[in-house]
FIKOL-965772 format. One line per 3 residues: number of its first residue (from 1); their letters; for each residue y, z, x of C-alpha. Coordinates in nm, 3 decimals. Example, Ala and Ser with C-alpha at 12.3 -4.5 7.8 and 13.67 -1.06 7.14 Angstrom:
1	AS	-0.450,0.780,1.230 ~ -0.106,0.714,1.367 .
***
This chain:
1	MAF	7.330,15.834,20.735 ~ 7.567,16.039,20.528 ~ 7.506,16.090,20.160 .
4	TFV	7.635,16.326,19.880 ~ 7.444,16.405,19.576 ~ 7.601,16.360,19.280 .
7	EGG	7.550,16.382,18.889 ~ 7.455,16.095,18.647 ~ 7.130,15.950,18.731 .
10	VCA	7.091,15.596,18.632 ~ 7.456,15.619,18.488 ~ 7.629,15.756,18.816 .
13	AQG	7.691,15.425,18.962 ~ 7.994,15.207,18.815 ~ 7.934,14.956,18.546 .
16	FSA	7.612,15.128,18.421 ~ 7.515,15.278,18.062 ~ 7.201,15.403,17.910 .
19	GAV	7.073,15.525,17.604 ~ 6.750,15.640,17.380 ~ 6.619,15.688,17.067 .
22	HAG	6.332,15.775,16.836 ~ 6.181,15.479,16.697 ~ 5.854,15.591,16.581 .
25	IRK	5.591,15.475,16.844 ~ 5.530,15.832,16.944 ~ 5.401,16.054,16.645 .
28	NHD	5.640,16.353,16.791 ~ 5.976,16.268,16.571 ~ 6.159,16.510,16.821 .
31	KKD	6.100,16.279,17.121 ~ 6.299,16.012,17.237 ~ 6.029,15.706,17.291 .
34	LAL	6.260,15.406,17.334 ~ 6.495,15.403,17.632 ~ 6.761,15.127,17.745 .
37	IFA	6.969,15.070,18.080 ~ 7.234,14.815,18.056 ~ 7.475,14.646,18.327 .
40	DRM	7.820,14.542,18.270 ~ 7.757,14.255,18.450 ~ 7.488,14.060,18.574 .
43	CSA	7.291,14.233,18.904 ~ 7.112,14.157,19.173 ~ 6.743,14.277,19.091 .
46	AAI	6.398,14.368,19.218 ~ 6.096,14.542,19.165 ~ 5.764,14.662,19.282 .
49	YTQ	5.431,14.649,19.070 ~ 5.078,14.876,19.057 ~ 4.807,14.723,19.319 .
52	NKV	4.595,14.787,19.048 ~ 4.382,14.491,18.954 ~ 4.449,14.512,18.592 .
55	KGA	4.826,14.481,18.532 ~ 5.026,14.562,18.227 ~ 5.141,14.308,17.995 .
58	PLI	5.500,14.433,18.031 ~ 5.461,14.393,18.425 ~ 5.366,14.040,18.413 .
61	VTR	5.664,13.940,18.181 ~ 5.926,14.125,18.394 ~ 5.792,13.954,18.723 .
64	EHL	5.844,13.625,18.572 ~ 6.178,13.690,18.445 ~ 6.271,13.857,18.832 .
67	QNG	6.172,13.519,19.019 ~ 6.546,13.465,18.989 ~ 6.645,13.791,19.144 .
70	RAR	6.858,13.871,18.849 ~ 6.866,14.127,18.551 ~ 7.145,14.282,18.323 .
73	AIL	6.883,14.514,18.128 ~ 6.582,14.737,18.159 ~ 6.371,14.857,17.831 .
76	CNS	6.113,15.083,17.845 ~ 5.931,15.271,17.579 ~ 5.690,15.576,17.606 .
79	GNA	5.377,15.636,17.390 ~ 5.219,15.327,17.471 ~ 5.144,15.135,17.774 .
82	NTC	5.081,14.799,17.590 ~ 4.800,14.712,17.829 ~ 4.470,14.550,17.768 .
85	NAD	4.579,14.452,17.397 ~ 4.535,14.058,17.315 ~ 4.872,13.998,17.210 .
88	GLD	5.014,14.243,17.490 ~ 5.234,13.939,17.631 ~ 5.364,13.828,17.282 .
91	IAA	5.479,14.181,17.204 ~ 5.661,14.243,17.590 ~ 5.816,13.927,17.561 .
94	AMC	5.905,13.960,17.202 ~ 6.051,14.306,17.314 ~ 6.312,14.146,17.598 .
97	KSA	6.420,13.906,17.293 ~ 6.504,14.183,17.091 ~ 6.732,14.388,17.315 .
100	AQA	6.876,14.042,17.452 ~ 7.006,13.975,17.068 ~ 7.115,14.317,17.042 .
103	LKI	7.276,14.317,17.372 ~ 7.418,13.945,17.351 ~ 7.245,13.836,17.702 .
106	AAN	6.929,13.597,17.777 ~ 6.592,13.754,17.719 ~ 6.473,13.680,18.085 .
109	DVV	6.766,13.877,18.197 ~ 6.573,14.180,18.043 ~ 6.329,14.398,18.247 .
112	VAS	6.073,14.578,18.039 ~ 5.812,14.870,18.053 ~ 5.571,15.046,17.844 .
115	TGV	5.382,15.384,17.947 ~ 5.138,15.552,17.750 ~ 4.810,15.511,17.609 .
118	TGQ	4.637,15.177,17.681 ~ 4.384,14.948,17.469 ~ 4.606,15.024,17.142 .
121	PLP	4.803,14.757,16.984 ~ 5.178,14.855,17.022 ~ 5.369,14.767,16.702 .
124	LGP	5.685,14.550,16.738 ~ 5.793,14.677,16.406 ~ 5.954,15.022,16.525 .
127	IKD	6.110,14.862,16.826 ~ 6.309,14.568,16.641 ~ 6.393,14.809,16.343 .
130	AMP	6.530,15.066,16.614 ~ 6.726,14.833,16.825 ~ 7.039,14.848,16.706 .
133	ALA	7.030,15.218,16.711 ~ 6.946,15.200,17.041 ~ 7.220,14.987,17.174 .
136	ASL	7.439,15.194,16.980 ~ 7.352,15.491,17.174 ~ 7.405,15.334,17.531 .
139	STG	7.688,15.539,17.714 ~ 7.797,15.632,18.049 ~ 7.632,15.998,17.972 .
142	GSG	7.308,15.851,17.876 ~ 7.098,15.879,18.167 ~ 6.935,16.204,18.018 .
145	DAA	6.837,16.012,17.730 ~ 6.651,15.759,17.858 ~ 6.477,15.986,18.131 .
148	EAI	6.374,16.187,17.828 ~ 6.246,15.874,17.637 ~ 6.019,15.744,17.922 .
151	MTT	5.819,16.057,17.981 ~ 5.471,16.118,17.865 ~ 5.268,16.419,18.006 .
154	DTK	5.581,16.511,18.205 ~ 5.725,16.862,18.135 ~ 6.049,16.781,18.311 .
157	EKS	6.304,16.495,18.314 ~ 6.346,16.376,18.680 ~ 6.668,16.219,18.771 .
160	VAV	6.885,16.199,19.081 ~ 7.189,16.005,19.244 ~ 7.353,16.004,19.535 .
163	SFE	7.683,15.842,19.687 ~ 7.744,15.695,20.012 ~ 7.970,15.450,20.231 .
166	VDG	7.921,15.084,20.355 ~ 8.225,14.886,20.505 ~ 8.455,15.184,20.395 .
169	KTC	8.387,15.144,19.991 ~ 8.220,15.457,19.825 ~ 7.889,15.292,19.671 .
172	TIG	7.616,15.512,19.463 ~ 7.297,15.451,19.354 ~ 7.101,15.676,19.094 .
175	GIA	6.734,15.701,18.956 ~ 6.544,15.802,18.687 ~ 6.183,15.836,18.701 .
178	KGS	5.829,15.939,18.503 ~ 5.501,16.012,18.635 ~ 5.277,16.320,18.634 .
181	GMI	4.919,16.205,18.618 ~ 4.688,15.935,18.759 ~ 4.912,15.953,19.052 .
184	HPN	4.774,15.816,19.397 ~ 4.899,15.611,19.693 ~ 5.017,15.286,19.585 .
187	MAT	5.181,15.404,19.267 ~ 5.035,15.489,18.968 ~ 5.157,15.589,18.617 .
190	MLV	5.487,15.598,18.755 ~ 5.808,15.392,18.657 ~ 6.100,15.447,18.854 .
193	FIT	6.443,15.260,18.714 ~ 6.745,15.248,19.012 ~ 7.075,15.117,18.933 .
196	TDC	7.355,15.107,19.242 ~ 7.716,14.977,19.256 ~ 7.650,14.851,19.625 .
199	RIS	7.695,14.441,19.677 ~ 7.332,14.355,19.794 ~ 7.144,14.034,19.754 .
202	ADM	6.836,13.988,19.552 ~ 6.644,13.915,19.878 ~ 6.796,14.236,20.045 .
205	LQR	6.706,14.458,19.764 ~ 6.344,14.326,19.761 ~ 6.321,14.399,20.160 .
208	ALS	6.492,14.726,20.094 ~ 6.237,14.857,19.804 ~ 5.932,14.684,19.966 .
211	TDI	5.987,14.866,20.293 ~ 6.091,15.199,20.124 ~ 5.802,15.246,19.940 .
214	QNT	5.530,15.268,20.168 ~ 5.683,15.572,20.315 ~ 5.760,15.726,19.937 .
217	FNM	5.595,15.638,19.632 ~ 5.324,15.494,19.803 ~ 5.275,15.826,20.006 .
220	VSI	5.206,16.038,19.658 ~ 4.868,16.168,19.543 ~ 4.785,16.403,19.255 .
223	DGD	4.435,16.339,19.102 ~ 4.314,16.040,19.287 ~ 4.351,15.784,19.015 .
226	TST	4.557,15.480,18.995 ~ 4.696,15.306,18.695 ~ 4.857,14.975,18.537 .
229	NDM	5.171,15.000,18.445 ~ 5.340,15.114,18.769 ~ 5.693,14.969,18.829 .
232	VAV	5.989,15.058,19.020 ~ 6.302,14.845,18.957 ~ 6.624,14.807,19.076 .
235	MAN	6.960,14.656,18.979 ~ 7.274,14.639,19.154 ~ 7.575,14.527,19.012 .
238	GLA	7.815,14.518,19.316 ~ 8.131,14.697,19.156 ~ 8.182,14.884,19.483 .
241	ENE	8.322,14.597,19.610 ~ 8.117,14.624,19.983 ~ 8.115,14.291,20.169 .
244	EIT	7.761,14.167,20.024 ~ 7.471,14.284,20.242 ~ 7.327,13.959,20.305 .
247	GEG	7.108,14.056,20.659 ~ 7.048,14.346,20.870 ~ 7.332,14.602,21.041 .
250	EGF	7.495,14.885,20.954 ~ 7.562,14.827,20.575 ~ 7.186,14.758,20.539 .
253	TSF	7.092,15.074,20.683 ~ 7.315,15.257,20.505 ~ 7.161,15.161,20.190 .
256	MSA	6.838,15.229,20.308 ~ 6.881,15.591,20.399 ~ 7.068,15.587,20.063 .
259	LNS	6.781,15.444,19.873 ~ 6.539,15.681,20.033 ~ 6.727,15.963,19.965 .
262	VTV	6.670,15.907,19.609 ~ 6.296,15.779,19.620 ~ 6.199,16.084,19.843 .
265	ELC	6.362,16.334,19.558 ~ 6.182,16.149,19.273 ~ 5.882,16.161,19.479 .
268	RMI	5.888,16.513,19.515 ~ 5.977,16.589,19.156 ~ 5.703,16.336,19.064 .
271	AGD	5.418,16.570,19.283 ~ 5.564,16.878,19.138 ~ 5.528,16.796,18.787 .
274	GEG	5.184,16.652,18.833 ~ 4.920,16.756,18.540 ~ 4.820,17.133,18.588 .
277	ATK	5.030,17.173,18.945 ~ 5.113,17.514,19.020 ~ 5.218,17.389,19.387 .
280	LIE	5.375,17.105,19.562 ~ 5.216,17.030,19.865 ~ 5.434,16.838,20.191 .
283	CSV	5.199,16.740,20.461 ~ 5.386,16.678,20.791 ~ 5.201,16.522,21.074 .
286	KNA	5.300,16.523,21.466 ~ 5.245,16.398,21.764 ~ 5.024,16.109,21.591 .
289	PDE	4.958,15.800,21.800 ~ 5.134,15.587,21.599 ~ 5.242,15.557,21.216 .
292	KTA	4.924,15.382,21.104 ~ 4.744,15.707,21.239 ~ 4.996,15.973,21.084 .
295	KTV	4.954,15.834,20.750 ~ 4.558,15.844,20.726 ~ 4.606,16.216,20.856 .
298	AKS	4.835,16.302,20.598 ~ 4.647,16.131,20.332 ~ 4.371,16.294,20.406 .
301	VIC	4.509,16.629,20.352 ~ 4.707,16.535,20.035 ~ 4.418,16.374,19.876 .
304	SSL	4.151,16.635,19.942 ~ 4.027,16.780,19.629 ~ 3.911,17.064,19.860 .
307	TKA	4.221,17.129,20.050 ~ 4.414,17.098,19.696 ~ 4.149,17.363,19.535 .
310	AIF	4.189,17.590,19.868 ~ 4.606,17.600,19.775 ~ 4.565,17.640,19.427 .
***
């Protein structure tokens, strides 16, 4: 399926804006640490979460909010994962409420994410105090600021977008990501936020995402450790005005191809920016009797410390 790489990250699609500020969660005052992505209208929404048995409070709150398959905003802080804290759920819910008040939307239409150190209380005060400035920072050119604000040990921003066609309508899908250490199959210490103006139902959006990650984010490994706060979330606002994708067919195939082009590129960026990494390893398996065997062989190669040491 044809697609074209374009600029703009999560703001490449129509109807999305993004912004970021330094709220004071991180001690480094030169680093933005609070990001916001906002949709002009209600979106179909879907997400995938870490398979780790311990899950961060933001994931639990987000999963509750997305039960109806709808969202309008994504709020994310770096510097503190809000995980293994007694009041974590309350803090995550309060973050959503604060963003909702600033944006004049419902709190359960906010996706919330956090990344950084675990087991440390996340202060709500700096986040609430920064919310008016954060909302004011929203712009259609703000994807880069948002990408910077979600970084932790990353050394570079991770952003990509593509345009493609569905029913003769030009659609765009874009994403930003963070991820550098604690990366292992079934995601880990990665946050990925994707936006699209393609018209697609929440059920098919979830299906597309759930299918895609099996061969993208769940096939990346850096250091063999998994994590607690991993999330891939996507919002689709339908502004491209293609016929709504509600089942399989040409439209869904085109969307899946475009989604995969975005996620594969982000995977390469995440693996290439691994903590201490000097090379990006890609393993290609040919002539395997089936996909399961091919995946097993590929993972045994890319997860081998000896192989990685030899290539280094």
